[in-house]
C-alpha positions in Angstrom: 64.2 -117.4 94.6 62.0 -114.6 96.1 63.8 -111.0 95.9 63.3 -109.1 98.9 61.1 -105.8 97.6 62.9 -102.6 97.9 62.4 -100.3 101.2 60.1 -97.3 100.5 61.8 -94.1 99.4 61.6 -91.6 102.4 59.0 -89.2 102.5 60.2 -85.9 100.9 60.4 -83.2 103.5 59.3 -79.9 101.8 60.8 -77.1 104.3 59.2 -73.6 103.9 62.5 -71.2 103.7 62.1 -69.2 106.5 62.8 -65.3 105.5 65.7 -63.2 107.3 64.4 -60.9 109.7 64.1 -57.7 108.2 66.8 -55.2 108.8 66.0 -51.7 110.1 67.3 -49.1 107.7 69.9 -47.0 108.9 69.1 -43.3 110.3 70.4 -40.9 108.0 73.6 -39.4 108.8 73.6 -36.0 110.6 76.3 -33.8 109.3 77.3 -30.3 111.3 79.0 -27.2 110.2 82.6 -27.2 109.4 84.3 -25.0 112.7 81.2 -25.7 115.1 82.6 -25.5 118.6 79.5 -27.4 120.0 80.6 -30.9 120.9 79.4 -33.7 118.0 78.5 -36.2 120.8 76.6 -34.3 123.6 75.6 -31.0 121.8 77.4 -29.2 124.8 79.1 -25.9 124.2 81.4 -26.1 127.2 84.7 -26.8 125.1 87.9 -25.8 125.2 91.3 -26.2 123.6 92.9 -29.6 123.3 96.0 -29.6 121.7 96.6 -30.1 118.0 97.5 -32.9 115.2 99.4 -32.3 111.9 97.8 -32.4 108.5 99.6 -33.8 105.2 99.8 -30.4 103.5 102.0 -29.7 107.0 99.0 -27.1 108.2 97.7 -28.1 112.1 94.1 -29.0 113.4 92.6 -27.5 116.5 91.7 -30.2 118.8 88.8 -29.2 121.5 87.6 -30.9 124.7 84.2 -30.8 126.1 84.0 -30.4 129.6 80.5 -32.2 130.2 81.2 -35.5 128.5 84.9 -35.2 128.1 85.2 -36.6 124.3 87.5 -34.7 122.3 86.8 -33.4 118.7 87.9 -31.1 116.0 86.8 -28.7 113.7 85.9 -31.2 111.3 84.5 -33.8 113.3 80.7 -35.2 112.2 81.4 -33.2 108.9 81.9 -34.2 105.3 85.6 -33.3 105.8 86.0 -36.4 108.9 88.9 -38.1 108.2 90.0 -36.6 104.8 93.9 -36.9 104.7 93.6 -34.2 101.7 91.0 -31.5 102.5 93.3 -29.0 101.2 91.6 -30.7 97.5 88.3 -30.4 98.6 87.6 -26.5 96.8 89.7 -27.7 93.5 86.8 -30.6 93.7 84.1 -28.2 94.4 85.2 -26.1 91.6 84.9 -29.1 89.4 81.3 -30.5 90.4 80.4 -26.5 89.9 81.3 -27.2 86.3 79.2 -30.4 86.4 82.5 -32.6 85.2 82.6 -35.8 84.8 84.1 -38.4 87.4 87.0 -39.4 85.6 87.9 -36.0 84.5 87.4 -34.8 88.1 90.0 -37.5 89.4 92.5 -36.2 86.8 92.5 -32.9 87.6 92.9 -33.5 90.7 95.5 -36.5 91.0 93.8 -38.7 92.6 92.1 -42.4 92.4 88.8 -42.3 90.2 87.2 -44.7 93.4 88.3 -41.6 95.7 86.8 -38.7 93.6 83.8 -40.7 93.9 83.5 -41.2 97.5 84.2 -37.4 97.9 81.6 -36.5 95.6 78.9 -38.4 97.5 80.7 -37.2 100.7 79.7 -33.7 100.0 76.4 -34.3 98.1 75.1 -36.4 101.1 74.8 -32.9 103.3 72.9 -31.7 100.6 70.5 -34.5 99.9 69.5 -34.3 103.9 68.6 -30.8 104.2 65.1 -29.7 103.8 64.4 -27.6 100.7 62.8 -24.0 101.4 59.0 -23.9 101.2 57.3 -22.4 98.0 54.7 -19.9 98.2 52.1 -18.8 95.5 50.6 -20.4 92.8 53.1 -23.6 92.5 53.4 -25.6 89.4 53.7 -29.3 90.1 54.6 -32.1 87.6 56.7 -35.2 87.5 59.6 -36.9 85.8 60.4 -40.7 85.0 64.0 -42.0 85.4 64.4 -45.3 84.5 66.1 -47.6 87.3 69.7 -48.5 87.0 72.5 -50.1 88.7 75.5 -48.2 86.9 78.5 -48.8 88.7 77.3 -52.1 90.9 80.4 -54.6 90.7 77.3 -57.0 92.0 73.7 -56.6 89.6 70.8 -57.5 91.8 69.3 -58.5 88.4 68.2 -62.1 86.5 71.1 -64.4 87.3 73.2 -62.6 89.3 75.3 -64.6 91.9 76.0 -63.3 95.4 79.0 -65.2 97.6 80.0 -67.3 94.5 76.5 -68.8 94.1 73.1 -67.8 92.4 71.3 -65.4 94.5 68.4 -66.5 96.9 66.7 -63.2 96.3 66.0 -63.3 92.4 65.3 -59.6 91.0 61.8 -58.7 90.7 61.8 -56.6 87.5 57.7 -55.2 88.0 59.0 -54.5 91.4 62.7 -53.6 92.2 63.3 -52.6 88.6 60.2 -49.9 88.3 61.6 -46.3 87.4 61.5 -43.7 89.7 59.0 -40.8 90.2 60.8 -37.3 90.7 58.5 -34.3 91.8 59.2 -31.3 90.0 57.7 -27.8 91.3 58.3 -24.6 90.0 56.8 -21.1 92.2 57.4 -17.2 90.4 61.2 -15.9 91.2 61.8 -18.8 93.6 64.1 -21.8 93.2 63.1 -24.8 91.9 62.2 -27.9 93.8 63.3 -31.3 92.4 62.6 -34.5 94.9 62.4 -38.5 94.8 59.3 -39.6 95.7 59.2 -43.3 95.1 59.5 -46.4 92.3 56.6 -46.9 90.1 53.7 -45.0 90.5 53.1 -43.1 93.4 50.1 -43.2 95.6 48.5 -40.0 97.4 50.0 -40.8 101.0 53.8 -40.7 99.5 52.7 -37.0 97.4 50.8 -35.8 100.2 53.9 -36.1 102.5 56.9 -34.8 99.9 53.8 -31.5 99.5 53.4 -31.2 102.9 57.4 -30.5 102.8 57.4 -27.9 99.8 54.5 -25.9 100.2 54.3 -22.9 102.5 51.4 -20.7 103.7 49.1 -19.6 101.1 50.4 -21.5 98.5 48.2 -23.6 95.6 49.0 -26.5 93.4 48.8 -26.6 89.2 49.2 -30.0 88.1 47.9 -32.3 86.1 48.0 -36.2 84.7 47.5 -37.6 87.9 44.5 -38.1 90.0 46.7 -38.4 93.0 47.8 -34.5 93.2 44.5 -33.7 93.8 44.0 -36.1 96.5 47.1 -35.3 98.1 46.3 -31.3 98.1 42.8 -32.2 99.4 44.5 -34.2 102.6 46.3 -31.2 103.0 43.9 -28.4 102.6 45.8 -26.5 99.5 44.0 -25.3 96.8 44.3 -27.4 93.6 44.1 -26.7 89.9 43.9 -29.7 87.3 45.4 -28.3 84.2 44.5 -31.6 81.8 40.5 -30.5 82.4 39.2 -30.3 79.2 38.4 -26.7 79.5 41.6 -25.5 81.1 43.8 -25.2 77.9 45.4 -21.8 79.6 46.4 -23.9 82.7 47.5 -26.4 81.0 50.1 -24.0 78.7 51.3 -22.5 82.1 52.2 -25.7 83.5 53.8 -26.9 80.7 56.2 -23.6 79.6 56.9 -23.7 83.4 58.0 -27.2 83.9 59.4 -27.7 80.5 63.1 -26.5 81.3 63.2 -28.4 84.7 62.0 -31.3 83.1 64.8 -30.9 80.3 67.3 -29.9 82.5 66.7 -33.0 84.3 67.0 -34.8 81.2 69.9 -33.7 80.2 71.7 -34.1 83.5 71.1 -37.5 83.7 71.3 -39.2 80.5 73.4 -37.1 78.6 75.8 -35.7 81.1 76.2 -38.6 83.3 74.9 -41.2 81.1 72.7 -42.5 83.4 72.4 -42.4 87.5 72.2 -45.0 90.2 68.9 -45.2 91.2 70.7 -45.5 94.7 72.2 -42.2 94.3 69.7 -40.2 92.2 68.7 -38.3 95.0 72.2 -37.0 95.8 72.0 -36.1 91.7 68.8 -34.3 92.1 70.1 -32.0 94.8 73.2 -31.4 92.9 71.2 -30.3 89.7 69.3 -27.9 91.9 72.3 -26.2 93.3 73.9 -26.5 89.6 71.1 -24.4 88.4 71.2 -21.8 91.4 75.0 -21.3 90.5 75.0 -21.6 87.2 76.8 -18.2 85.3 79.4 -17.8 88.1 83.1 -18.9 87.6 83.8 -22.5 89.5 85.6 -21.2 92.1 83.0 -19.2 93.2 80.2 -22.2 92.5 82.1 -24.2 94.3 82.5 -22.2 97.4 78.9 -22.0 97.7 78.5 -26.0 96.9 80.7 -26.1 100.2 78.8 -23.4 102.0 75.7 -25.1 101.6 76.8 -28.7 102.2 78.7 -27.3 105.7 82.3 -28.1 104.1 83.5 -24.7 104.1 87.1 -24.8 105.8 87.1 -21.6 108.0 90.3 -19.6 107.7 93.6 -20.7 108.7 94.4 -19.3 112.2 90.6 -19.6 113.8 90.1 -22.7 116.4 
């Protein structure tokens, strides 16, 4: 008896996975000052009173109406205080941030949940992260600091073996590309506020340094840096005078560069590693602006430092009764 030959196995069809369409990055949120009477929707200044509404603390907040577009808004619309139910606690929140308290101590002092204190912290820091820094003039000492990659606080890690929606992630974590340390640009000029700016992850390109230096350097500024060739290329593209502090014959420049940037580099290390025990990479820019603000208000009482922090963030409440 001759058995029929088995049917040939179907050929394997290898389907190439089509990558999902790239999602454009969300534009940065634009905040306005608390108490601004211009319409946040169209920018018109032709507004009028339109009733009020109560808050949880018993006070009432003035509502206004735009005569051009017809939309209503309050003094806190499009500000960090928008939709907050306990905005009366924000002066205490800012005082805790002026002291640099950890999130759990802040939540215990305010009597709110840890998640609420964390959300308030970044609502207050977001306007600071979006504001341009004042321009530096004169002899600017520039350097860099490296902050390790971190996913602190993430419920779902993007690291190796991560799971998303109950199954292994389709986008594996690329340690060489995604887990690179963050490059922070440090700049210091005599008798001027310090500048700390997040440039990129990994080794910076001259184009990235050129873009950030153009936002920090004012007219007549000169840069003294060392360690990276990209500084010289960026300054040459900007038409800024550059001195290499690590040249074998520039011992005095090297010493000046070290003395100027060592306190700032040490403060950054203490802020990220010792005080907060690591900072998530996605929030690093917020903490850099917070550190810069903390260096400016050091020596002040927590209440005064918190008031200045609220003013810089555009989240200072106007006096009661002004509408």
